[in-house]
N, C-alpha and C positions, 0 to 999 in steps of 0.2 A: 097363509093369506095370499090371495092372488089379486093383482091389479091388472087392468086392461087399458092399454093406450091405443085408441083407434085414430089412425092418421088420415089426413088428406094432404096430398103432395102438390106443391106449386113450384113454379120456376125460381121464386125468390125466397122460399122457405117451406117448412113443413109445419102444419098445424094439427093439433090433436086434442082429443078429449080423454081425460084420465078418469076411469070408472072403477068402483069397487062395489060388488054385489048389484050391478045394474044402475048404480047411482053415480052421477057426475061429481067428482071431487073438485076438479078444476080443469082448465085447458092447458096445453103444453105447446111450446114452440121449439123448433129445431132447424138446423141447416137443411137445404134441399138434398135430395138423394143424388149422390155422385159416386155410385158404385162402391160404397164403403171406404172411400179414400180418407185416410186419417186426417183430421183437422179440417176437412172440407165437406164431409157428408154426415147425414144422420145415420144412425146405426141400422143394420139390417133388421127386418122383421124377424120375430122369434120370441122365445121365452128366456128371461134372464133373472138369476137370483140377485136380490138387492142386499147390500151390506152397508152398515153405518161406516162413515169415514170422517176424519177430522183433518182440516188443514188451517193454517194461519189465515189464508185468504178467504175461505168460505165458512170457516167454523165447522159445525156438524152438518153433514149433508149425506147423500146416498151415492153409492157406486154400483153400476151394473157389472156383474161378474161374467167372465168368459165370453166377451164379445170377440168374434172372429177377427183376427188381424188388427185388433185395437187394444189400447190400454187406457185406464183412467177415464172411462166414460162415466160421467157424473150426472146427478140430478141436483141442480143448484139454481138460485135465482138469477134471472136475466130478463130483459124486456125486448131485446133486439137480437135475433139469432145471428144475423150476418156480422154484427159488430161485436157481440159479446160471447159467442159460443165457438168452440173448436171441436164440435162433434157431440157435445153434451145435450142434455134435455133440460129445458127450463119450464117450470110451471108458471102459469099466468092466470090472473083472475078473469081477464077479459081479452079476447083476441081483437087486435086493431088492424091487422093486415097479414100478409104472407110472412110468416116467421116473426111476427111482432105482437106484443101484448102489453098489458099494464098490470100493476100491483102484483108483481112476481113474488115478493117476500111474503105477502099475505097468503097467496096460494101455496107457497112452499111450507108455511107453518101448518096449514091444513094437512099436508102430506106427512109432515113430521109427527103431528098429533096422532095420526092413524097408524103409521108404520113403526115408529121408534119403540113404542111399548111392546109390540110383537117381537121385534128384534132383540130387545132387552130380556125377553122371556126365552130366548134362544129358539123362537119359532122361525120357520122359513117364510120369506116374503118373496114372491115372484112377480115380475112384470112381463106380461105378454103384449107384444107390439104387433099390430096388424093393420091392414088397410081398411078404410071405411068401405062397406059394401056399396056397390053402385046401384 
């Protein structure tokens, strides 16, 4: 399975649309691009394998694997990138500003319903991140 995150970069955050087979699943928010600086930047564009991960803080969520010079890049609920993210990706139902949105948990459940069954069948799931064409 391949998911595609198409981003638009802004000074105060990065907004994106997460698609599967050409259909929008939800929007995403991230930190602004700061040259891949850990805890301060969104991740570089590219293709990343996704894996299920569990933590006491987030419960079941997703992790991007093999992000250059970074670890623990997660996909988890959050509604304000600058206040709640340290380089991770947060799904949101509605974008409300640069790096901000609403109803993140609802959007995250959509992703889990799509992706978790594939991962449980030992299928590969990839996330391709790229810029929105101008």
